[in-house]
C-alpha positions as CSV (number, residue, x, y, z in Angstrom):
1,M,-0.8,-49.4,-75.2
2,S,2.8,-49.6,-75.2
3,D,4.0,-53.1,-73.4
4,K,7.1,-51.6,-72.2
5,N,7.7,-51.6,-68.5
6,I,8.5,-48.6,-66.8
7,S,8.8,-49.9,-63.2
8,F,12.0,-49.3,-61.1
9,V,13.5,-51.3,-58.3
10,R,16.4,-49.7,-56.1
11,T,19.2,-52.0,-55.9
12,E,21.6,-49.8,-53.7
13,M,20.8,-47.6,-50.5
14,L,21.5,-43.9,-50.9
15,E,24.1,-42.4,-49.2
16,E,22.7,-40.4,-45.9
17,Q,21.6,-36.8,-46.7
18,P,21.9,-34.0,-44.0
19,A,18.0,-32.9,-43.0
20,P,17.0,-29.9,-44.9
21,L,17.6,-26.3,-43.5
22,S,13.9,-26.0,-42.9
23,A,13.4,-29.2,-40.9
24,K,16.6,-29.0,-38.5
25,G,19.3,-26.1,-37.4
26,P,18.8,-22.7,-36.6
27,V,16.6,-21.8,-39.4
28,A,14.2,-24.5,-38.4
29,W,14.4,-23.4,-34.7
30,V,13.6,-19.6,-35.6
31,K,10.6,-20.8,-37.7
32,N,9.1,-23.0,-35.3
33,N,9.5,-21.2,-32.4
34,L,9.3,-17.6,-33.3
35,F,7.4,-17.4,-36.7
36,S,5.2,-20.4,-36.6
37,S,1.7,-18.6,-36.7
38,V,0.7,-14.9,-37.3
39,P,0.3,-14.4,-33.6
40,N,3.5,-15.8,-33.0
41,T,5.2,-13.4,-35.6
42,I,3.5,-10.5,-34.1
43,M,4.6,-11.3,-30.9
44,T,8.0,-11.8,-31.8
45,L,8.2,-8.6,-34.2
46,I,7.2,-6.8,-31.0
47,G,9.8,-8.2,-28.8
48,I,12.6,-7.4,-31.5
49,W,11.1,-3.9,-31.2
50,I,11.4,-3.5,-27.2
51,L,14.9,-5.3,-27.1
52,Y,16.0,-2.5,-30.0
53,K,15.1,0.1,-27.6
54,I,16.0,-1.2,-24.4
55,I,19.4,-3.1,-25.2
56,P,21.4,0.0,-27.5
57,P,21.0,2.9,-24.9
58,F,21.8,0.3,-22.1
59,I,25.2,-0.6,-23.7
60,S,25.5,2.9,-24.5
61,F,24.9,4.1,-20.7
62,V,27.0,1.4,-18.9
63,F,30.0,0.9,-21.3
64,L,30.3,3.3,-24.5
65,E,29.6,6.5,-22.6
66,G,30.6,5.6,-19.0
67,V,33.0,7.2,-16.6
68,W,35.3,4.6,-15.1
69,S,37.7,6.7,-13.1
70,G,37.9,10.1,-11.2
71,A,37.9,11.9,-8.3
72,D,34.5,14.0,-8.2
73,R,31.4,14.3,-10.1
74,S,33.4,16.8,-12.6
75,V,34.9,13.7,-14.1
76,C,30.9,12.9,-15.4
77,A,30.5,16.3,-17.2
78,T,30.8,16.6,-20.9
79,E,33.6,19.7,-21.2
80,A,33.0,20.1,-24.7
81,Q,29.3,21.2,-24.2
82,G,29.8,23.3,-21.0
83,G,30.9,20.9,-18.2
84,V,29.1,21.4,-15.3
85,Q,27.7,24.5,-15.9
86,G,26.0,23.0,-19.2
87,N,24.4,20.2,-17.1
88,E,25.5,17.8,-19.9
89,W,26.6,14.4,-18.6
90,F,28.2,11.2,-20.1
91,G,26.5,7.8,-19.0
92,G,26.9,5.7,-15.6
93,C,29.2,7.5,-13.5
94,W,31.0,4.3,-12.6
95,A,34.0,6.3,-10.9
96,Y,31.2,7.2,-8.1
97,V,30.8,3.4,-7.6
98,G,34.5,2.7,-7.3
99,A,34.9,5.8,-4.6
100,Y,32.3,4.1,-2.6
101,M,33.0,0.5,-3.3
102,K,34.5,-0.1,0.1
103,Q,31.4,1.5,1.7
104,F,29.4,-0.6,-0.3
105,I,30.7,-4.0,0.8
106,Y,32.0,-3.2,4.5
107,G,29.8,-0.2,5.5
108,R,31.4,1.7,8.4
109,Y,33.4,-1.1,9.3
110,P,36.9,-0.1,10.7
111,D,39.5,-0.1,7.9
112,A,42.1,-1.9,10.2
113,E,39.5,-4.5,11.0
114,L,38.6,-5.5,7.3
115,W,40.7,-8.4,7.3
116,R,38.4,-10.1,9.8
117,V,35.6,-9.7,7.1
118,N,37.7,-10.9,4.6
119,L,38.7,-13.6,6.0
120,T,35.1,-14.6,7.1
121,G,34.0,-14.4,3.4
122,I,36.9,-16.8,2.3
123,L,35.8,-19.2,5.0
124,F,32.1,-19.2,3.8
125,F,32.8,-19.6,0.2
126,G,35.5,-21.9,0.6
127,S,33.3,-24.1,2.6
128,L,30.3,-23.5,0.4
129,I,31.6,-24.2,-2.6
130,P,32.8,-27.6,-2.0
131,L,29.1,-28.5,-0.3
132,L,27.4,-27.6,-3.2
133,I,29.6,-29.9,-5.5
134,P,28.0,-33.3,-5.5
135,S,31.1,-35.1,-6.4
136,A,33.1,-33.2,-3.6
137,P,35.1,-35.6,-1.1
138,Y,34.5,-35.2,2.7
139,K,31.1,-34.2,2.7
140,S,30.4,-35.2,6.2
141,A,33.6,-33.1,7.7
142,N,32.4,-30.3,5.3
143,I,28.9,-30.4,6.5
144,I,30.2,-30.2,10.3
145,F,32.2,-27.1,9.6
146,T,29.8,-25.2,7.6
147,V,27.1,-25.8,9.9
148,V,28.8,-26.0,13.3
149,I,32.2,-24.5,13.1
150,F,32.0,-21.6,10.6
151,P,29.1,-19.8,12.5
152,V,30.9,-19.7,15.7
153,I,34.1,-18.4,13.7
154,A,32.2,-16.0,11.9
155,I,30.6,-14.3,15.1
156,V,34.0,-14.3,16.5
157,L,35.6,-12.6,13.6
158,L,33.0,-10.0,12.8
159,T,32.0,-9.0,16.4
160,G,35.4,-9.5,18.1
161,G,34.3,-12.2,20.4
162,H,34.2,-12.0,24.1
163,L,30.4,-11.4,24.5
164,D,29.0,-11.2,27.8
165,F,25.9,-13.3,28.1
166,N,23.5,-12.3,31.0
167,G,21.1,-14.5,32.7
168,F,17.6,-15.1,31.5
169,L,15.7,-17.3,33.5
170,L,16.9,-16.4,37.5
171,P,15.2,-13.3,38.9
172,D,17.5,-10.2,40.1
173,S,17.2,-11.2,43.5
174,M,19.5,-14.2,43.0
175,M,22.1,-12.3,40.7
176,A,25.2,-13.9,40.6
177,P,28.2,-13.2,38.2
178,S,27.5,-13.1,34.9
179,T,29.0,-16.4,33.6
180,A,28.0,-18.4,36.6
181,K,24.4,-17.0,36.3
182,F,24.3,-17.7,32.5
183,A,25.5,-21.3,33.4
184,V,22.5,-22.2,35.9
185,D,20.1,-20.5,33.9
186,F,21.2,-22.6,30.8
187,V,21.5,-26.1,33.0
188,I,17.5,-25.1,33.8
189,L,16.8,-24.5,30.1
190,S,18.3,-27.9,29.3
191,L,16.3,-29.6,32.0
192,I,13.1,-28.2,30.8
193,I,13.3,-29.0,27.0
194,A,14.7,-32.4,28.0
195,G,11.5,-33.0,30.1
196,I,9.4,-31.8,27.2
197,A,11.3,-34.2,24.9
198,A,10.7,-36.8,27.3
199,L,6.9,-36.2,27.4
200,I,6.4,-36.1,23.6
201,A,8.3,-39.3,23.3
202,R,6.4,-41.1,25.9
203,G,3.3,-40.2,24.4
204,S,4.0,-41.3,21.3
205,D,4.8,-44.9,22.7
206,K,8.8,-44.5,22.3
207,N,11.4,-44.9,24.7
208,P,12.3,-41.3,26.0
209,M,15.7,-42.0,26.9
210,P,17.1,-41.6,23.5
211,S,15.0,-38.1,23.3
212,I,16.5,-37.3,26.7
213,I,20.2,-37.8,25.7
214,G,19.9,-36.4,22.5
215,V,18.5,-33.0,23.7
216,L,21.2,-33.2,26.5
217,F,24.1,-33.6,24.0
218,F,22.5,-30.8,21.7
219,M,22.4,-28.5,24.8
220,A,25.7,-29.3,25.8
221,A,27.1,-28.3,22.5
222,V,25.3,-25.1,22.5
223,A,26.7,-24.5,25.8
224,V,30.2,-25.2,24.6
225,I,29.4,-22.7,21.6
226,F,28.2,-19.9,24.0
227,I,31.5,-20.6,26.0
228,V,33.8,-20.2,23.1
229,L,32.0,-17.0,22.2
230,G,33.0,-15.6,25.7
231,V,36.6,-16.1,25.2
232,N,38.7,-13.0,24.6
233,F,40.6,-13.7,21.6
234,G,42.5,-10.3,21.6
235,L,40.2,-8.9,18.6
236,E,38.8,-5.3,18.8
237,H,35.3,-5.5,19.6
238,V,33.2,-4.1,16.5
239,E,29.5,-3.0,17.2
240,T,26.8,-4.2,14.8
241,P,25.5,-0.6,14.6
242,I,28.4,0.3,12.1
243,W,28.1,-2.7,9.9
244,G,26.7,-2.1,6.6
245,G,26.8,-2.8,3.0
246,L,26.9,-6.3,1.4
247,L,28.2,-7.4,4.8
248,V,24.8,-7.0,6.4
249,T,22.8,-8.2,3.5
250,L,25.0,-11.5,3.5
251,V,24.7,-11.9,7.2
252,I,20.9,-11.6,7.2
253,A,20.3,-13.6,4.0
254,V,22.8,-16.7,5.0
255,T,21.3,-16.7,8.6
256,G,17.7,-16.6,7.4
257,I,18.4,-19.3,4.8
258,A,20.3,-21.4,7.3
259,A,17.6,-21.2,9.8
260,A,14.5,-21.0,7.6
261,L,14.9,-24.6,6.1
262,P,15.4,-26.8,9.2
263,L,12.7,-24.9,11.1
264,G,10.3,-25.0,8.2
265,I,11.0,-28.9,8.0
266,L,10.0,-29.1,11.7
267,L,6.9,-26.9,11.6
268,A,5.9,-28.9,8.4
269,L,5.8,-31.9,10.1
270,G,4.8,-30.3,13.2
271,R,1.5,-29.6,11.3
272,R,0.9,-33.2,10.0
273,S,1.6,-34.5,13.5
274,N,-1.0,-36.8,15.4
275,M,-0.4,-34.9,18.8
276,V,-2.8,-32.2,19.0
277,F,-0.5,-29.7,20.9
278,V,2.2,-29.9,18.5
279,R,-0.1,-29.7,15.8
280,L,-1.8,-26.6,17.2
281,F,1.5,-24.8,18.0
282,S,2.8,-25.4,14.3
283,V,-0.5,-24.0,12.7
284,I,-0.8,-20.8,14.9
285,F,2.8,-20.4,14.4
286,I,2.6,-20.7,10.5
287,E,-0.6,-18.8,10.3
288,F,0.7,-15.8,12.6
289,W,4.0,-15.3,10.8
290,R,2.3,-15.6,7.2
291,G,-0.2,-13.3,8.1
292,V,2.0,-10.2,8.9
293,P,4.2,-8.4,6.4
294,L,8.1,-8.6,6.9
295,I,8.1,-4.8,7.3
296,T,5.8,-5.1,10.4
297,V,8.0,-8.0,11.9
298,L,11.1,-6.0,11.6
299,F,9.4,-2.8,12.9
300,M,8.1,-4.6,16.0
301,S,11.4,-6.4,16.8
302,S,13.2,-3.1,16.6
303,V,10.9,-0.7,18.3
304,M,8.1,-2.7,20.2
305,L,10.1,-5.9,21.6
306,P,12.4,-3.7,23.9
307,L,9.4,-2.3,25.7
308,F,8.3,-5.8,26.7
309,L,11.9,-7.1,28.0
310,P,12.8,-6.8,31.9
311,E,14.8,-3.7,32.5
312,G,18.6,-4.2,31.8
313,V,17.8,-6.9,29.3
314,E,18.8,-5.5,25.8
315,F,19.2,-7.4,22.3
316,D,21.3,-6.2,19.5
317,K,19.6,-4.6,16.5
318,L,21.0,-7.0,14.1
319,L,20.2,-9.9,16.2
320,R,16.3,-9.0,16.5
321,A,16.4,-8.7,12.8
322,L,18.0,-11.8,12.1
323,I,15.4,-13.6,14.5
324,G,12.4,-11.9,12.6
325,V,13.7,-12.5,9.7
326,A,14.6,-16.2,10.4
327,L,10.8,-17.0,12.0
328,F,9.2,-14.8,9.1
329,S,10.7,-17.4,6.4
330,A,10.6,-20.5,8.3
331,A,6.7,-20.2,8.5
332,Y,6.7,-19.9,4.4
333,M,9.2,-22.6,4.1
334,A,7.0,-24.7,6.4
335,E,4.2,-24.7,3.7
336,V,6.7,-25.3,0.9
337,V,7.9,-28.6,2.7
338,R,4.2,-29.4,3.5
339,G,3.4,-29.4,-0.2
340,G,6.1,-31.8,-1.0
341,L,5.1,-34.2,1.7
342,Q,1.2,-33.9,0.6
343,A,2.5,-34.6,-3.0
344,L,3.8,-38.0,-2.0
345,P,1.6,-41.1,-2.5
346,K,0.3,-42.8,0.8
347,G,2.0,-45.9,-0.5
348,Q,5.5,-44.5,0.2
349,F,4.6,-44.0,3.8
350,E,2.9,-47.7,3.9
351,G,6.0,-49.0,2.2
352,A,8.3,-47.5,4.8
353,M,6.2,-48.7,7.6
354,A,6.1,-52.1,5.9
355,L,10.1,-52.3,6.1
356,G,9.7,-51.9,9.7
357,L,11.0,-48.3,10.0
358,N,10.1,-46.0,13.2
359,W,8.8,-42.5,12.2
360,G,12.3,-41.0,12.3
361,Q,14.0,-43.5,9.9
362,M,10.9,-43.2,8.0
363,M,11.0,-39.5,7.5
364,R,14.9,-39.0,7.3
365,L,15.4,-41.8,4.6
366,I,12.2,-42.4,2.8
367,I,9.7,-39.3,3.2
368,L,11.8,-36.1,3.3
369,P,14.5,-36.8,0.7
370,Q,11.3,-37.3,-1.9
371,A,9.3,-34.5,-0.6
372,L,12.4,-31.9,-0.7
373,K,13.3,-33.1,-4.1
374,L,9.8,-32.3,-5.2
375,V,9.7,-28.9,-3.8
376,I,13.3,-27.7,-4.8
377,P,11.7,-24.8,-7.3
378,G,9.6,-23.7,-4.1
379,I,12.8,-23.7,-1.6
380,V,15.0,-21.8,-3.8
381,N,12.0,-19.1,-4.6
382,T,11.7,-18.8,-1.0
383,F,15.3,-18.1,-0.7
384,I,15.6,-15.7,-3.6
385,G,12.6,-13.7,-1.9
386,L,14.3,-13.8,1.1
387,F,17.7,-12.4,-0.3
388,K,15.8,-9.5,-1.9
389,D,13.4,-8.9,1.2
390,T,16.7,-7.9,3.3
391,T,16.3,-4.5,1.8
392,L,13.6,-4.0,4.2
393,V,15.7,-3.8,7.5
394,L,16.8,0.0,6.4
395,I,13.3,0.7,8.1
396,I,15.0,-0.1,11.7
397,G,18.1,1.6,11.0
398,L,20.3,-1.0,9.4
399,F,22.2,-0.1,6.4
400,D,22.2,-3.3,4.2
401,F,23.7,-3.1,0.5
402,L,20.8,-1.0,-0.9
403,G,20.6,1.1,2.1
404,T,24.3,2.1,2.0
405,I,24.0,3.0,-2.0
406,Q,20.9,5.3,-1.0
407,L,22.7,6.8,1.9
408,S,25.9,7.8,-0.3
409,Y,23.4,9.9,-2.6
410,S,23.8,12.5,0.2
411,D,27.5,13.0,-0.8
412,P,27.5,16.5,-3.0
413,A,31.0,15.5,-4.1
414,W,29.3,12.9,-6.5
415,S,25.9,14.5,-6.9
416,S,24.7,14.3,-10.5
417,P,21.7,13.5,-12.6
418,V,23.1,10.0,-13.3
419,Q,24.4,9.3,-9.9
420,N,21.0,7.7,-8.7
421,I,20.7,5.7,-12.1
422,T,24.3,4.5,-11.7
423,G,23.9,3.4,-8.2
424,Y,20.6,1.7,-8.9
425,A,22.0,-0.2,-11.8
426,F,25.1,-1.4,-9.8
427,A,22.5,-2.9,-7.1
428,A,20.5,-4.5,-9.7
429,F,23.5,-6.1,-10.9
430,I,24.9,-7.5,-7.7
431,Y,21.1,-8.8,-6.8
432,F,20.7,-10.3,-10.3
433,L,24.0,-12.0,-9.8
434,F,23.3,-13.9,-6.4
435,C,19.7,-14.6,-7.3
436,Y,20.5,-15.6,-10.6
437,S,23.6,-18.2,-9.2
438,M,20.9,-19.6,-6.9
439,S,18.3,-20.3,-9.6
440,R,21.0,-22.0,-12.1
441,Y,21.9,-24.0,-9.0
442,S,18.6,-25.3,-8.3
443,T,18.0,-26.1,-11.9
444,F,21.4,-28.2,-11.9
445,M,20.1,-30.1,-8.5
446,E,16.6,-30.7,-10.2
447,D,18.5,-32.4,-13.3
448,K,20.5,-34.5,-11.2
449,L,18.1,-35.7,-8.8
450,N,15.2,-36.0,-11.5
451,T,14.5,-39.7,-11.6
452,G,10.8,-39.2,-13.2
453,H,9.6,-40.9,-16.4
454,R,9.8,-39.1,-19.5
């Protein structure tokens, strides 16, 4: 055996070397996520084959063979193969979409008054975008404008204002001028609601005066809004039956979303209330509206509801649809919020009470912020579902975005084998744009508000 020492001790550190491609980088990601096992490899190959069958024909139909300009269906025919007589067609007939674009957006809204719809859209998105940016300044003023002022401006611009409100409490034998009768009815309703609020506050061992003052202040603000809506601003009145297209879709969706969240929160709190009447009312309301399909709600609000109203009392068809959609969505939203409330540990409630907070302060400052943060995916999912469910208003004669597209198929000037496919593809793109935007914003808010331990 040799006595030679073959041991080696390194005296210098090696320079840092890049990670091998098999451990880090695109190659490693593909290996670990797409081809990590035999079943995973098989599913990856199947997925690649499906994409190969779908994506190239889609790109060809939309971009490569699509027709983007023209006056009628003849521009979509392949003249080299016989034109219309040969029944040969290009890809998407986007010239048809361009010709109907105004109708797809505004419906039959008068051309001379389209500036009112455009101004409403500018005000809406101009106030919504800063509201959705967490770092934007003047949040309080922005919220007040978006929630209180903008809806009044939108109603005046879209309808023309100068709305006539008939009384809804006094009998016909006490008929008075419309404005005076409405004022008297509103005062009676305000006193009734204030009395109910006082009874609820007294039943919960609270001082009823703040509740009464708060209700009266709220009802006074509502009265001012109705007075403004009754003022004649010199705008032409536009009936809601001639509205259509994306205008109707956004009006229904935005109104339903704006009403569903606060109503859902109140119903969720009411279902957990210790007051039997409030809890029973909330449970009945939620279970009733969740137990019937939306299409039935719309049908009942349009066809059956007028049969139960007193003679001479009428509700606008769009208004009936808005109320039905809002109440229907509020019931589903209530269960989403209730799930967030139940997910909070009991210690959060006990800690808030230990700080000396009353019930309102506890819910506003401690409980609801945490509960709503937990159920952001469920809330946005309800909003997305509501936005897509607006297509059901077609059953009551309201032509929303998809309904207007379907209505355009009856025009023989653009009739072609690809007209339906083009129209539905355009509708799918618009719905995807709005729904995907809501989904991505919810993901952004989840990441920003995430305070969990990882």
